[in-house]
C-alpha positions in Angstrom: 59.0 -6.0 53.5 59.1 -6.9 57.3 61.9 -6.2 60.0 62.9 -7.5 63.5 63.7 -5.6 66.7 65.9 -7.0 69.8 65.6 -5.4 72.8 68.5 -6.1 74.7 67.6 -4.6 78.6 71.3 -3.7 80.1 73.0 -0.5 80.6 76.2 0.4 82.5 74.5 2.8 84.6 70.9 4.3 84.7 70.5 7.9 83.1 68.3 10.2 84.9 65.5 10.7 82.5 65.1 7.1 80.9 62.2 5.0 81.7 63.0 2.3 79.4 63.1 -1.4 80.6 66.9 -1.9 81.6 69.0 -3.4 84.1 72.5 -2.5 85.3 73.1 -5.9 86.6 75.1 -7.8 83.5 75.5 -11.2 85.2 72.6 -12.7 83.6 73.4 -11.5 79.9 74.2 -15.0 78.5 71.1 -16.5 79.5 68.9 -13.7 78.5 70.3 -13.5 74.6 69.7 -17.5 74.9 66.2 -16.6 75.7 65.9 -14.3 72.8 67.4 -16.9 70.6 64.6 -19.4 71.6 61.6 -16.9 71.2 62.9 -15.8 67.9 62.5 -19.6 67.1 59.0 -19.9 68.8 57.8 -16.8 67.2 59.5 -17.8 63.5 55.6 -17.4 61.8 54.9 -14.0 63.5 55.4 -12.0 60.1 53.9 -14.9 57.8 56.8 -15.7 55.9 57.7 -12.2 55.2 61.2 -11.4 53.9 63.1 -9.6 56.9 64.3 -6.3 55.4 66.1 -4.8 58.5 67.2 -5.4 61.9 67.5 -3.0 64.6 69.4 -4.0 68.1 68.4 -1.8 70.6 67.8 -1.2 74.5 69.4 -0.8 76.8 73.0 -0.8 75.4 73.2 -3.6 72.5 77.0 -2.0 72.1 77.9 -4.3 75.4 77.3 -7.3 73.7 79.9 -9.8 73.4 81.2 -10.6 69.9 80.0 -14.2 70.5 76.4 -13.1 71.8 75.7 -10.9 68.8 77.0 -13.2 66.2 74.5 -15.7 67.9 71.6 -13.5 67.4 72.4 -12.3 64.1 72.9 -15.7 63.0 70.0 -16.9 64.7 67.8 -14.7 62.2 69.7 -15.5 59.2 68.8 -19.2 59.7 65.6 -18.7 61.2 63.8 -16.2 58.6 63.8 -15.6 54.9 66.5 -12.4 55.0 67.0 -9.8 52.3 68.6 -7.3 54.5 68.7 -3.8 53.6 69.7 -2.2 56.9 71.3 -3.9 60.2 71.3 -1.2 62.9 73.4 -1.3 66.3 72.7 1.2 68.9 75.9 2.1 70.5 77.0 4.3 73.3 80.1 6.6 72.3 82.3 5.0 75.1 81.9 1.6 73.3 83.3 2.1 70.0 86.8 0.9 70.5 88.5 0.0 67.3 88.1 -3.8 67.9 84.8 -3.4 68.4 83.9 -1.2 65.6 86.0 -3.5 63.3 83.8 -6.8 64.4 80.5 -4.9 64.3 81.5 -3.8 60.7 82.2 -7.2 59.6 79.4 -9.2 60.9 77.5 -7.1 58.9 76.2 -4.0 60.5 76.1 -1.0 58.7 74.4 1.2 60.7 75.5 3.1 63.7 72.7 4.7 66.0 74.7 6.7 68.5 73.3 8.0 71.7 74.9 11.1 72.1 72.4 13.1 73.6 74.5 16.1 74.1 77.8 17.3 73.6 78.5 19.5 76.5 80.2 17.7 79.7 78.2 19.6 82.2 74.9 18.3 80.6 76.2 14.6 79.9 77.3 14.2 83.7 73.4 15.9 84.6 72.1 13.3 82.6 74.5 10.4 84.1 75.5 9.5 80.9 78.5 7.0 80.9 80.6 8.9 77.8 82.4 12.1 78.0 81.9 15.2 75.8 85.1 14.3 74.0 83.7 10.7 73.4 80.8 12.4 71.6 82.6 14.8 69.8 84.8 11.7 68.4 82.3 9.4 68.2 81.4 9.7 64.0 85.3 10.3 63.3 85.6 6.7 64.9 83.1 5.5 63.0 84.1 6.4 60.0 87.7 5.6 59.9 86.2 2.0 60.9 84.4 2.2 57.2 81.3 3.1 58.7 78.8 5.0 55.9 75.3 5.3 57.5 75.0 7.1 61.2 72.3 8.0 63.4 72.9 10.3 66.5 70.3 11.2 69.1 70.2 14.4 70.6 67.8 15.8 73.6 66.5 19.2 73.7 64.7 21.3 76.0 67.0 21.5 78.8 66.1 23.9 81.5 68.9 26.8 81.0 68.2 30.3 80.9 68.6 30.6 77.2 68.9 28.7 74.0 72.9 28.9 74.3 73.2 24.8 75.0 71.2 23.9 72.5 72.3 26.1 70.1 75.8 24.7 70.4 74.6 20.8 70.3 72.9 21.3 67.0 75.8 23.4 65.9 78.2 20.6 66.4 75.7 17.8 65.5 75.5 19.5 61.8 79.1 20.4 61.5 79.8 16.2 62.1 77.3 16.0 59.5 76.1 12.6 60.4 73.4 12.2 57.9 70.5 11.3 60.4 69.9 13.2 63.8 66.8 11.8 66.1 66.0 14.6 68.5 63.7 14.2 71.4 62.8 17.0 74.0 63.7 16.1 77.6 60.7 14.5 79.0 60.1 13.9 82.7 59.2 10.7 83.9 57.4 9.4 87.2 60.0 6.5 88.3 63.1 8.1 87.0 65.6 10.3 89.1 64.6 13.4 87.2 60.8 12.4 88.2 61.6 12.2 91.9 64.0 15.4 91.6 61.0 17.3 90.2 58.6 15.8 92.9 60.9 16.9 95.6 60.9 20.6 93.9 64.7 20.1 93.0 64.4 20.3 89.5 61.9 22.6 87.4 61.4 21.7 83.7 61.6 23.9 81.0 58.4 25.8 80.2 56.5 24.5 76.8 57.1 27.8 74.9 60.8 27.5 75.7 60.8 23.6 74.7 58.9 24.7 71.4 61.2 27.6 70.6 64.2 25.0 70.4 61.8 22.8 68.5 62.0 25.4 65.8 65.4 25.9 65.8 66.0 22.4 65.1 63.5 22.7 62.3 65.2 25.9 60.9 68.6 24.7 61.2 68.7 21.1 60.0 67.1 22.4 57.1 69.6 24.8 56.1 72.0 22.0 56.5 70.1 20.0 53.9 68.4 17.6 56.7 64.8 16.4 55.7 62.4 16.2 58.8 60.5 12.9 57.7 59.2 12.3 60.8 58.2 14.7 63.7 61.5 13.5 65.7 63.6 12.5 62.8 66.0 14.1 60.3 67.6 12.9 57.4 69.6 13.9 54.0 68.4 12.4 51.0 68.9 8.2 50.9 69.8 8.6 54.5 66.7 8.0 56.2 67.0 5.1 58.4 65.0 2.1 56.8 64.3 0.7 60.2 63.1 3.7 62.0 60.5 4.7 58.9 58.8 1.5 58.9 57.3 2.0 62.2 55.6 4.9 60.7 54.5 3.9 57.6 52.8 0.5 58.9 55.3 -2.1 58.0 55.0 -5.1 60.3 57.7 -6.1 62.6 58.9 -8.4 65.4 59.9 -7.4 68.6 62.2 -9.9 70.6 63.4 -9.4 74.1 61.8 -8.5 77.3 59.5 -5.3 76.5 59.6 -5.4 73.5 56.8 -4.5 70.9 55.4 -6.0 68.1 53.3 -5.1 65.1 51.6 -7.8 62.3 50.4 -4.8 60.1 46.9 -4.6 61.8 47.3 -6.1 65.7 50.1 -5.0 68.2 51.1 -6.7 71.5 54.2 -7.0 73.7 56.5 -8.8 76.0 56.5 -7.7 80.1 59.3 -6.0 81.1 60.9 -8.8 83.2 64.3 -10.0 82.4 63.7 -12.7 85.0 60.3 -13.4 84.1 61.3 -13.8 80.1 63.8 -16.1 80.8 62.0 -18.6 83.1 59.0 -18.8 79.9 61.3 -18.8 77.1 63.4 -21.8 79.1 60.0 -23.6 79.8 59.7 -23.4 75.8 56.6 -20.9 75.8 56.5 -17.3 74.4 55.5 -14.1 76.8 54.2 -12.2 73.9 50.9 -10.9 74.7 48.6 -9.9 72.0 46.5 -6.8 72.1 43.8 -7.0 69.6 42.7 -3.9 67.7 39.2 -2.7 66.4 38.6 -1.0 63.2 38.5 2.3 64.7 42.2 1.0 66.7 43.6 0.7 63.3 42.2 3.8 61.7 43.3 6.1 64.3 46.7 4.3 64.2 46.9 4.8 60.6 45.8 8.8 61.4 48.6 9.2 64.0 51.3 7.7 62.6 50.5 8.9 59.0 50.3 12.7 60.3 53.6 12.6 61.9 55.5 11.9 58.5 56.8 13.8 55.6 54.2 11.6 53.3 51.0 12.4 55.3 47.5 10.6 55.4 46.0 9.1 52.4 41.9 9.6 52.8 41.8 7.5 49.8 43.5 4.6 51.5 41.4 5.0 54.4 38.5 4.7 52.4 39.7 1.6 50.5 40.9 -0.6 53.3 38.4 0.6 56.2 35.5 2.3 54.4 36.0 5.5 56.5 35.5 8.6 54.1 37.5 11.3 56.8 37.1 13.8 54.3 33.2 13.7 54.9 33.1 12.8 58.3 35.9 15.5 59.6 35.0 17.6 57.0 34.6 20.6 60.0 37.8 19.6 61.9 39.7 19.7 58.7 38.7 23.0 57.6 39.4 24.4 60.8 43.0 22.8 61.0 43.6 24.1 57.6 42.3 27.8 58.4 44.5 27.8 61.5 47.6 27.1 59.1 48.2 23.4 60.9 47.3 21.1 58.5 47.6 20.9 54.5 45.4 19.4 52.0 46.8 19.4 48.8 43.8 17.2 47.0 45.4 13.8 47.8 47.4 13.9 51.0 46.6 15.4 54.3 50.1 16.6 55.9 51.3 18.8 59.0 52.5 22.2 58.5 55.9 23.2 59.7 53.8 24.6 62.7 51.3 21.9 63.3 54.2 19.6 63.7 54.6 21.5 67.3 50.9 20.0 68.0 50.9 16.8 66.3 49.2 14.5 68.7 46.7 17.1 69.3 46.2 17.5 65.7 45.6 13.7 65.2 43.2 13.2 67.8 40.8 15.7 66.1 40.8 13.6 63.2 40.2 10.5 65.1 37.0 8.3 64.4 
């Protein structure tokens, strides 16, 4: 099994919190899509002939792609790779869900819509500088279902600094009422080069306290569980049978090819990336060369990567697999750390798998770091 991620680095406008690579100048979109097609051809052997099971069009805002460009990319995958597609996901903003777009996407074989809703509150959407309105956010799932889509993911942001949890409670209640089947929720993070980062530097914005954000994370866990959602990864909640396949692959070590400016790739052992420059990306591909930069991993890097990603999931970390694949006996080398984390109620050892407790999921990265070799 393998996947392909395509990064479409264009947006109508810049969200105040976002530090992903994108441009609001759409003039070179056709040129860049052609370059992505060339990269797919040049790097067709990256996945060593493994069949492609999942495709994910992310960004940026891939729902801005024209019918011609979207069709070109998916056709290029079908003609360049061996495919056995089980899931094709398109990230879409609610304001792009026209009847015409939805009909075309469905006919093209896209079967999961990942909707960047973020909030259902008008004042919060304006603060984030989202392109869609609260009414468009509320209508997004209904529009998709009317068009015949059955699989959805919606993105939400929690941790907005407010006097109480009422805004997050409203967003969470509405999301669960709509019952998309899959919810990805992320805490509001201040990144240096964003508008939010600049406001914070100037004292115009004060991020929420850690305890406040943690309380909202716990609300998310509690309410989603009551509604039948399973926290299969720290930030991802899905009903049984509705986990996002491509998303799941990232956390379970499945190789994937990332194409487009700033896209990352993973061949099962080593990672790599494309530089975050539209102009540079186009220039290299038009010259017939790949912009991909490989990052060779040491054994320690690979083990630590497996620890970090495994602990974030419901499937946990298998010490037996680490032992057989890398000769690392974590139950011996990290016995004291494991016993301490168990005693604190953050880590669970069931005799086969190490996994995080519900409380431990608040501290996933720091717990993983304690077990790094």
